[in-house]
BANU-545915 format. One record per residue (C-alpha): residue number from 1; residue in one letter; x, y, z. Coordinates in nm, 4 decimals. Example, Ala and Ser with C-alpha at 12.3 -4.5 7.8 and 13.67 -1.06 7.14 Angstrom:
! residues 2
1,a,1.2300,-0.4500,0.7800
2,s,1.3670,-0.1060,0.7140
END
This chain:
! residues 457
1,m,-1.0098,-1.3202,4.6619
2,l,-0.9601,-1.0881,4.3638
3,s,-0.6039,-1.1974,4.2977
4,a,-0.4141,-0.9847,4.0474
5,e,-0.2079,-1.2892,3.9465
6,k,-0.5178,-1.4389,3.7809
7,y,-0.5655,-1.1588,3.5333
8,i,-0.4702,-1.1694,3.1694
9,s,-0.1874,-0.9207,3.1255
10,g,-0.3368,-0.7745,2.8096
11,c,-0.6611,-0.6782,2.9833
12,s,-0.7090,-0.3300,3.1206
13,l,-0.9333,-0.0988,3.3165
14,v,-0.9901,0.2027,3.0914
15,a,-1.1159,0.5339,3.2300
16,l,-1.1656,0.8754,3.0722
17,d,-0.8148,1.0046,3.1476
18,a,-0.6144,0.6954,3.2388
19,s,-0.5922,0.3184,3.2085
20,v,-0.4209,0.0405,3.4011
21,s,-0.3153,-0.2992,3.2734
22,l,-0.4466,-0.5593,3.5159
23,g,-0.1318,-0.7676,3.4820
24,d,0.0733,-0.4807,3.6239
25,l,-0.1121,-0.5085,3.9555
26,s,0.0545,-0.8391,4.0449
27,g,0.3683,-0.6663,4.1723
28,a,0.2492,-0.3123,4.2211
29,s,0.0055,-0.1065,4.4234
30,s,-0.2248,0.1890,4.3648
31,l,-0.2286,0.2528,4.7398
32,g,0.1254,0.3865,4.7702
33,g,0.2542,0.0603,4.9138
34,r,0.0369,0.0988,5.2264
35,l,-0.1634,-0.2204,5.1860
36,e,-0.0574,-0.3669,5.5214
37,e,-0.1853,-0.0564,5.6972
38,l,-0.5374,-0.1449,5.5825
39,r,-0.5269,-0.5147,5.6699
40,g,-0.8174,-0.6084,5.8951
41,r,-0.9709,-0.2608,5.8740
42,s,-1.3224,-0.1492,5.7848
43,v,-1.2431,0.0669,5.4825
44,l,-1.4622,0.3337,5.3259
45,v,-1.3767,0.3478,4.9538
46,a,-1.4767,0.7076,4.8788
47,t,-1.3011,0.7989,4.5561
48,r,-1.4411,1.0349,4.2968
49,d,-1.3053,0.8322,4.0072
50,q,-1.4252,0.4822,3.9184
51,l,-1.0778,0.3660,3.8153
52,t,-0.9236,0.4356,4.1554
53,a,-1.2217,0.2693,4.3244
54,a,-1.1736,-0.0394,4.1067
55,l,-0.8035,-0.0612,4.1870
56,a,-0.8700,-0.0282,4.5594
57,l,-1.1321,-0.3044,4.5523
58,i,-0.8957,-0.5406,4.3704
59,e,-0.6169,-0.4825,4.6186
60,l,-0.8229,-0.4857,4.9367
61,d,-1.0464,-0.7876,4.8883
62,g,-0.9158,-1.0565,5.1226
63,i,-0.7090,-0.7944,5.3067
64,a,-0.9665,-0.5570,5.4567
65,r,-1.2248,-0.6849,5.7006
66,r,-1.4943,-0.4753,5.5352
67,l,-1.5194,-0.2641,5.2180
68,v,-1.7831,0.0088,5.2076
69,l,-1.8485,0.1152,4.8471
70,c,-1.9474,0.4796,4.8255
71,p,-2.0721,0.6094,4.4858
72,c,-1.9395,0.9521,4.3962
73,d,-2.2858,1.1106,4.4071
74,v,-2.3188,1.0512,4.7824
75,s,-2.2763,1.3895,4.9472
76,r,-1.9719,1.4516,5.1671
77,e,-2.2081,1.5496,5.4515
78,r,-2.3489,1.1955,5.4648
79,l,-2.0143,1.0185,5.4918
80,p,-1.9789,1.0477,5.8716
81,l,-2.3184,0.8804,5.9226
82,l,-2.2447,0.5992,5.6777
83,a,-1.8990,0.5502,5.8302
84,a,-2.0432,0.5316,6.1808
85,i,-2.3041,0.2722,6.0799
86,a,-2.0427,0.0567,5.9063
87,g,-1.7812,0.0915,6.1805
88,v,-1.5331,0.2497,5.9406
89,d,-1.1817,0.3103,6.0750
90,a,-0.9976,0.3747,5.7463
91,v,-1.0635,0.5734,5.4305
92,v,-0.9331,0.5276,5.0771
93,s,-0.9737,0.8350,4.8591
94,d,-0.8208,0.9875,4.5481
95,e,-0.8333,1.3318,4.7085
96,t,-0.5838,1.4391,4.9719
97,g,-0.7398,1.5559,5.2956
98,a,-1.0773,1.4049,5.2129
99,a,-1.1161,1.2361,5.5522
100,a,-1.0595,1.5594,5.7413
101,d,-1.2882,1.7539,5.5101
102,a,-1.5644,1.4986,5.5569
103,g,-1.5309,1.5193,5.9342
104,i,-1.5299,1.1439,5.9896
105,p,-1.4291,1.0631,6.3490
106,g,-1.2289,0.7585,6.4499
107,i,-1.0286,0.7252,6.1286
108,r,-0.6968,0.5522,6.1992
109,s,-0.5715,0.5462,5.8396
110,f,-0.6268,0.7706,5.5407
111,v,-0.4748,0.6297,5.2216
112,t,-0.4651,0.7964,4.8826
113,c,-0.5301,0.5781,4.5774
114,t,-0.3998,0.6775,4.2329
115,p,-0.3766,0.5149,3.8879
116,t,0.0029,0.5546,3.9158
117,l,0.1292,0.2216,4.0446
118,v,0.4276,0.1805,4.2772
119,r,0.6281,-0.1293,4.3635
120,n,0.4551,-0.3418,4.6246
121,d,0.6362,-0.5934,4.8449
122,s,0.3456,-0.6539,5.0842
123,d,0.2153,-1.0025,5.1480
124,r,-0.0970,-1.0356,4.9311
125,g,-0.2033,-1.3472,5.1169
126,e,-0.5723,-1.3550,5.2065
127,s,-0.6311,-1.2939,5.5764
128,h,-1.0016,-1.2026,5.5853
129,l,-1.3276,-1.3046,5.4218
130,t,-1.4004,-0.9468,5.3269
131,e,-1.7503,-0.8093,5.3686
132,w,-1.8684,-0.5890,5.0826
133,i,-2.1134,-0.3165,5.1860
134,l,-2.3240,-0.1597,4.9103
135,l,-2.5780,0.1201,4.9246
136,t,-2.9199,0.0484,4.7784
137,s,-3.0032,0.2467,4.4682
138,g,-3.3785,0.2878,4.4902
139,t,-3.5304,0.6051,4.3540
140,t,-3.7122,0.6953,4.6754
141,g,-3.6186,0.6974,5.0433
142,a,-3.2848,0.6874,5.2218
143,p,-3.0391,0.4250,5.0927
144,k,-2.9804,0.1230,5.3122
145,m,-2.6459,-0.0499,5.3599
146,v,-2.6460,-0.4082,5.2371
147,l,-2.3907,-0.6735,5.3331
148,h,-2.2548,-0.9087,5.0646
149,t,-1.9532,-1.1339,5.0273
150,l,-1.7560,-1.1896,4.7091
151,s,-1.9227,-1.5300,4.6877
152,s,-2.2760,-1.3882,4.6888
153,l,-2.1760,-1.1154,4.4430
154,t,-2.0314,-1.3621,4.1916
155,g,-2.2935,-1.6351,4.2265
156,a,-2.4440,-1.5558,3.8853
157,i,-2.1075,-1.5681,3.7058
158,k,-2.0914,-1.9318,3.6032
159,g,-1.8573,-2.1713,3.4306
160,d,-1.4827,-2.1303,3.4370
161,r,-1.5382,-1.7517,3.4218
162,k,-1.3127,-1.7135,3.1213
163,l,-1.4291,-1.5144,2.8210
164,e,-1.2749,-1.4951,2.4784
165,h,-0.9798,-1.2616,2.4829
166,s,-1.1556,-1.0338,2.2334
167,v,-1.4331,-0.9429,2.4791
168,v,-1.4343,-0.5809,2.5991
169,w,-1.6982,-0.4940,2.8576
170,s,-1.8454,-0.1549,2.9360
171,t,-2.1334,-0.0207,3.1405
172,f,-2.3205,0.3039,3.1916
173,y,-2.3426,0.2113,3.5620
174,d,-2.1142,0.3259,3.8407
175,i,-1.9280,0.0110,3.9491
176,r,-1.9894,0.1013,4.3136
177,r,-2.3576,0.0228,4.2655
178,y,-2.4808,-0.3338,4.2370
179,g,-2.5514,-0.3297,3.8628
180,g,-2.2119,-0.1830,3.7782
181,l,-2.0298,-0.4040,4.0265
182,q,-2.1706,-0.7108,3.8512
183,i,-2.0163,-0.6000,3.5221
184,f,-1.6858,-0.5126,3.6909
185,l,-1.6664,-0.8618,3.8414
186,r,-1.7735,-1.0311,3.5177
187,a,-1.4941,-0.8555,3.3319
188,l,-1.2289,-0.9276,3.5972
189,l,-1.3157,-1.2921,3.6503
190,g,-1.3556,-1.3492,3.2778
191,g,-1.0198,-1.1943,3.1931
192,a,-1.1707,-0.9120,2.9874
193,s,-1.0971,-0.5415,2.9654
194,l,-1.3506,-0.2946,3.1022
195,v,-1.4198,0.0573,2.9753
196,l,-1.5468,0.2682,3.2649
197,s,-1.7969,0.5504,3.2225
198,s,-1.7442,0.8949,3.3723
199,a,-1.9787,1.1503,3.5242
200,d,-1.7716,1.4152,3.3452
201,e,-1.8698,1.3106,2.9920
202,s,-2.1962,1.3140,2.8003
203,t,-2.3704,0.9972,2.6861
204,g,-2.2569,1.0672,2.3307
205,d,-1.8944,1.1160,2.4308
206,f,-1.8984,0.7972,2.6363
207,l,-2.0357,0.5967,2.3430
208,t,-1.7705,0.7447,2.1144
209,r,-1.4972,0.6445,2.3592
210,a,-1.6504,0.2969,2.4023
211,a,-1.6459,0.2552,2.0252
212,a,-1.2803,0.3631,2.0070
213,h,-1.1894,0.0862,2.2544
214,g,-1.3858,-0.1782,2.0642
215,v,-1.6487,-0.2502,2.3294
216,t,-1.8282,-0.5790,2.2569
217,h,-2.0446,-0.6230,2.5683
218,i,-2.2279,-0.3311,2.7302
219,s,-2.4928,-0.2894,2.9994
220,g,-2.7184,-0.0250,3.1455
221,t,-3.0678,0.0478,3.2666
222,p,-3.3533,0.0941,3.0159
223,s,-3.3307,0.4678,3.0939
224,h,-2.9604,0.4631,3.0103
225,w,-3.0418,0.2968,2.6794
226,r,-3.3293,0.5295,2.5926
227,r,-3.0957,0.8239,2.6375
228,a,-2.8235,0.6474,2.4409
229,l,-3.0528,0.5851,2.1456
230,m,-3.1267,0.9580,2.1341
231,s,-2.7598,1.0211,2.0539
232,p,-2.6106,0.9890,1.7045
233,s,-2.3152,0.8189,1.8760
234,a,-2.5358,0.5167,1.9483
235,h,-2.4491,0.3913,1.5998
236,k,-2.0744,0.4143,1.6589
237,i,-2.0615,0.1047,1.8796
238,a,-2.1127,-0.2445,1.7369
239,p,-2.1754,-0.4643,2.0422
240,r,-2.2225,-0.8394,2.0336
241,y,-2.4126,-0.8375,2.3639
242,v,-2.6444,-0.5724,2.5084
243,r,-2.7745,-0.6083,2.8640
244,l,-3.0491,-0.4203,3.0497
245,s,-3.1244,-0.4290,3.4215
246,g,-3.2376,-0.2094,3.7093
247,e,-3.5755,-0.1095,3.5636
248,i,-3.8586,-0.2735,3.3736
249,a,-3.7515,-0.3499,3.0178
250,d,-4.0643,-0.2968,2.8087
251,q,-4.1091,-0.4362,2.4603
252,v,-4.0436,-0.0997,2.2962
253,i,-3.6893,-0.0576,2.4283
254,l,-3.6077,-0.4229,2.3535
255,d,-3.7295,-0.3832,1.9952
256,r,-3.5431,-0.0556,1.9439
257,l,-3.2182,-0.2035,2.0701
258,r,-3.2575,-0.5076,1.8481
259,a,-3.3221,-0.2791,1.5502
260,c,-3.0170,-0.0632,1.6283
261,y,-2.7802,-0.3525,1.7062
262,q,-2.8942,-0.6269,1.4723
263,d,-2.5892,-0.8463,1.5331
264,a,-2.6163,-0.8292,1.9136
265,a,-2.7858,-1.0567,2.1619
266,v,-3.0168,-0.8410,2.3729
267,a,-3.0879,-0.9621,2.7270
268,h,-3.2643,-0.8116,3.0256
269,a,-3.1839,-0.9247,3.3775
270,f,-3.3672,-0.9022,3.7058
271,a,-3.1467,-0.8168,4.0015
272,s,-3.1463,-0.5991,4.3095
273,t,-2.8863,-0.5046,4.5688
274,e,-3.0645,-0.7164,4.8290
275,a,-3.1820,-1.0147,4.6233
276,g,-2.8831,-1.0427,4.3905
277,v,-2.9109,-1.1602,4.0302
278,a,-3.2192,-1.3776,3.9880
279,f,-3.2375,-1.4463,3.6142
280,d,-3.1951,-1.2998,3.2696
281,v,-3.4222,-1.3226,2.9677
282,r,-3.2793,-1.3670,2.6198
283,d,-3.5826,-1.4407,2.4012
284,g,-3.6356,-1.0766,2.3031
285,l,-3.9657,-1.0490,2.4890
286,a,-4.0643,-0.8353,2.7865
287,g,-4.1455,-1.0133,3.1106
288,f,-4.0315,-1.3685,3.1825
289,p,-4.1648,-1.7246,3.1386
290,a,-4.3971,-1.8357,3.4177
291,s,-4.2225,-2.1750,3.4168
292,i,-3.9253,-2.0399,3.6150
293,i,-4.1455,-1.9681,3.9165
294,g,-4.1749,-2.2416,4.1765
295,q,-3.8921,-2.4604,4.0501
296,n,-3.7170,-2.6780,4.3084
297,g,-3.3508,-2.7763,4.3217
298,v,-3.2318,-2.4683,4.1353
299,d,-2.9771,-2.2007,4.2262
300,v,-3.2458,-1.9343,4.2573
301,e,-3.5883,-2.0155,4.4016
302,m,-3.8706,-1.7756,4.3202
303,k,-4.2342,-1.7418,4.4104
304,v,-4.5082,-1.4842,4.3679
305,e,-4.6964,-1.3943,4.6834
306,d,-4.9583,-1.1195,4.7078
307,g,-4.8537,-1.0168,4.3579
308,s,-4.4923,-0.9573,4.4643
309,l,-4.1854,-1.1418,4.3352
310,r,-3.9899,-1.3132,4.6142
311,i,-3.6448,-1.4672,4.5844
312,r,-3.4268,-1.7064,4.7865
313,s,-3.0730,-1.8013,4.6810
314,s,-2.7072,-1.8003,4.7806
315,r,-2.6732,-1.4789,4.5796
316,t,-2.8858,-1.2729,4.8165
317,a,-2.7267,-1.0347,5.0632
318,a,-2.6627,-1.1500,5.4186
319,g,-2.8634,-0.8577,5.5557
320,y,-2.8747,-0.4886,5.6245
321,i,-2.6330,-0.3293,5.8672
322,g,-2.7028,-0.0519,6.1140
323,s,-3.0186,0.1240,6.2172
324,l,-3.1114,0.2334,5.8645
325,g,-3.2177,-0.1184,5.7745
326,e,-3.4704,-0.3807,5.8780
327,n,-3.4973,-0.7552,5.8364
328,l,-3.3895,-0.8481,5.4867
329,a,-3.5619,-1.1838,5.4413
330,g,-3.8748,-1.3420,5.5832
331,a,-3.8824,-1.6422,5.8130
332,d,-3.8733,-1.8737,5.5088
333,g,-3.5586,-1.7053,5.3739
334,f,-3.7338,-1.5409,5.0800
335,i,-3.6693,-1.1730,5.0093
336,d,-3.9681,-0.9648,4.9048
337,t,-3.8309,-0.7609,4.6154
338,g,-4.1173,-0.5103,4.6226
339,d,-4.1622,-0.5617,4.2481
340,t,-4.5164,-0.6543,4.1508
341,v,-4.5843,-0.8923,3.8634
342,e,-4.8939,-0.9952,3.6684
343,l,-4.9525,-1.3318,3.4994
344,r,-5.0799,-1.3091,3.1428
345,g,-5.0982,-1.6433,2.9700
346,d,-4.7730,-1.8309,3.0209
347,r,-4.5678,-1.5227,3.1056
348,y,-4.5230,-1.2860,3.3988
349,y,-4.4912,-0.9127,3.3343
350,f,-4.3572,-0.6544,3.5753
351,a,-4.6212,-0.3984,3.6729
352,g,-4.4061,-0.1713,3.8878
353,r,-4.2779,-0.1034,4.2361
354,r,-4.5254,-0.1585,4.5168
355,d,-4.4036,0.1571,4.6937
356,g,-4.4471,0.3679,4.3785
357,v,-4.8195,0.3173,4.3233
358,i,-5.0356,0.6250,4.2506
359,n,-5.3703,0.6115,4.4343
360,v,-5.6489,0.7529,4.2161
361,g,-5.9753,0.7474,4.4079
362,g,-5.8786,0.4227,4.5807
363,l,-5.7638,0.2593,4.2559
364,k,-5.3970,0.1706,4.2071
365,v,-5.1940,0.2949,3.9126
366,h,-4.8411,0.1690,3.8476
367,p,-4.6491,0.4512,3.6750
368,e,-4.4389,0.2003,3.4827
369,e,-4.7488,0.0463,3.3223
370,v,-4.8617,0.3841,3.1886
371,e,-4.5087,0.4677,3.0724
372,a,-4.4890,0.1400,2.8785
373,v,-4.8041,0.2350,2.6874
374,i,-4.6862,0.5917,2.6178
375,n,-4.3480,0.4612,2.5019
376,r,-4.5204,0.2483,2.2372
377,h,-4.6143,0.5612,2.0455
378,p,-4.3774,0.5845,1.7473
379,n,-4.2952,0.9506,1.8210
380,v,-4.2014,0.8943,2.1876
381,q,-3.8471,0.8342,2.3109
382,m,-3.9154,0.8050,2.6850
383,s,-4.1656,0.9144,2.9473
384,l,-4.2108,0.9645,3.3202
385,v,-4.5457,0.9235,3.4949
386,t,-4.6039,1.0730,3.8386
387,g,-4.8926,1.1550,4.0680
388,r,-5.0146,1.5004,4.1628
389,k,-5.2157,1.5452,4.4806
390,n,-5.5841,1.6165,4.4277
391,p,-5.8430,1.6921,4.7002
392,i,-6.1139,1.4898,4.5265
393,t,-5.9415,1.1769,4.3918
394,g,-5.6334,1.1787,4.6151
395,a,-5.4045,1.1978,4.3103
396,l,-5.4048,1.2656,3.9383
397,v,-5.1862,1.0898,3.6822
398,i,-4.9375,1.3257,3.5124
399,a,-4.7038,1.2348,3.2254
400,d,-4.3866,1.4075,3.1024
401,v,-4.2881,1.2908,2.7551
402,v,-3.9671,1.3248,2.5525
403,v,-4.0349,1.3116,2.1784
404,r,-3.7922,1.1382,1.9421
405,s,-3.5578,1.3810,1.7698
406,d,-3.6773,1.2706,1.4249
407,s,-4.0418,1.3186,1.5232
408,q,-4.0501,1.6684,1.6675
409,p,-4.3941,1.8302,1.6229
410,d,-4.4412,2.1482,1.4244
411,a,-4.3476,2.4609,1.6120
412,a,-4.7065,2.5714,1.5704
413,d,-4.9208,2.5080,1.8747
414,a,-5.1621,2.3018,1.6624
415,g,-4.8887,2.0467,1.5879
416,i,-4.8024,2.0049,1.9563
417,q,-5.1662,1.9675,2.0583
418,r,-5.2254,1.7120,1.7824
419,l,-4.9332,1.4994,1.9073
420,k,-5.0551,1.5178,2.2655
421,r,-5.4041,1.4066,2.1632
422,d,-5.2576,1.1197,1.9637
423,i,-5.0501,0.9979,2.2610
424,l,-5.3507,1.0238,2.4941
425,d,-5.5649,0.8317,2.2455
426,t,-5.3006,0.5562,2.2569
427,c,-5.3418,0.5493,2.6363
428,r,-5.7227,0.5414,2.6186
429,r,-5.7170,0.2413,2.3873
430,a,-5.4887,0.0404,2.6176
431,l,-5.5627,0.1571,2.9728
432,a,-5.8537,0.1836,3.2127
433,p,-5.9867,0.5414,3.2245
434,y,-5.8430,0.6134,3.5715
435,k,-5.4929,0.5261,3.4457
436,v,-5.4984,0.7713,3.1538
437,p,-5.2941,1.0876,3.2282
438,t,-5.5033,1.3940,3.3001
439,l,-5.2109,1.6144,3.1986
440,l,-4.9421,1.5408,2.9408
441,r,-4.6400,1.7661,2.8991
442,l,-4.3785,1.7523,2.6262
443,v,-4.0318,1.8073,2.7767
444,r,-3.6806,1.8194,2.6306
445,s,-3.5307,1.5678,2.8727
446,l,-3.5965,1.3647,3.1852
447,e,-3.3674,1.3421,3.4843
448,v,-3.1922,1.0113,3.5331
449,a,-3.0661,0.9446,3.8863
450,p,-2.7021,0.8433,3.9453
451,s,-2.8290,0.4858,3.9802
452,g,-2.9311,0.4990,3.6126
453,k,-3.3012,0.4883,3.6910
454,l,-3.5543,0.7553,3.6126
455,a,-3.5577,1.0050,3.8974
456,r,-3.8959,0.9587,4.0631
457,l,-3.9983,1.1995,4.3390
END
């Protein structure tokens, strides 16, 4: 149970417009003193603000039967369907009238959550092993609803879970998604403060605010970090630990982060909403050592089958709920992550998502592999590779490229064409001909989905 009494009183949750000292929660409530009303309920946590969501999760774990975490980007029109699948009978929101507006039937309690705490005399004693329901954050397809417990969510947080008091965590993620929730729990259980990001501020403004609060540990996807490094504010923070997850961390982004934050440890982790946290890599290299595959008697068992990474551990989700899901694990208990890997020497490298392959004349192209090559070019900040339908080959490889701000080509058309040719020559030297983009476009920016991953159609 996330007991408020365990928190260090000096630690806080810090949002854009408000903050709450965790120690103050031991005798107070953000739910207007209505905690008992939600005991044993299946609660949809549908707040716009991350701070109010965090406060609700702390108070309701061990009290509610089920917590359904709804990121703020989920449209109001989808809430009735998600609520029906999860058997929701109560809603926590930071907007009055949200339940009625969303048209969710069968709601017995609607409780408003605010950062303003009120005295709480309710019994905080644990009465339920709360189920935590998270939405998957893939870049394609409808999200599925995945069932975790606090135990499976915190399985990767080892030791006595106490950090030095000087640690201040932050994350680009929304804490209602798996990657952000991991950082939220690491901060809480380690007794550290957490600076929350906001959808209402730019990357530069967030980094400036993180710097003002002395952030020492910070996480995000590689796409988050590529965008961050485009901002002058990237140099305002001085982290001791930088973490990447959610997408393939290629060597370029690892090297650029190490160059920008020379005093920081840079790690990239593999995790998914279904499989949980599998491992992290701290040697500064892309991919992961082949020696961790096939080990017995370890917390996380992994194997590679048909080129796909498969995982079995106590950190994996219990399953999907409702009709939007299917079987989570195979008969042997291993979860197929859908991430394909290739063995080169004594190391495995991620090739890409199996469901994201571009079919060029019967030959498979992983967009992430092509992006990793394009990103090696010294003038490139980030790239997105997609497929375009073609009646002859089935698909063509297309690349959109964002150029580094200090490497903008001449305004003259000749300068742009010269840069494009140079990037394509880089691809030709490293890739099979069918993987080389047939069209390369220079763009000002690339869309990043609310999950922090590149938005892939």
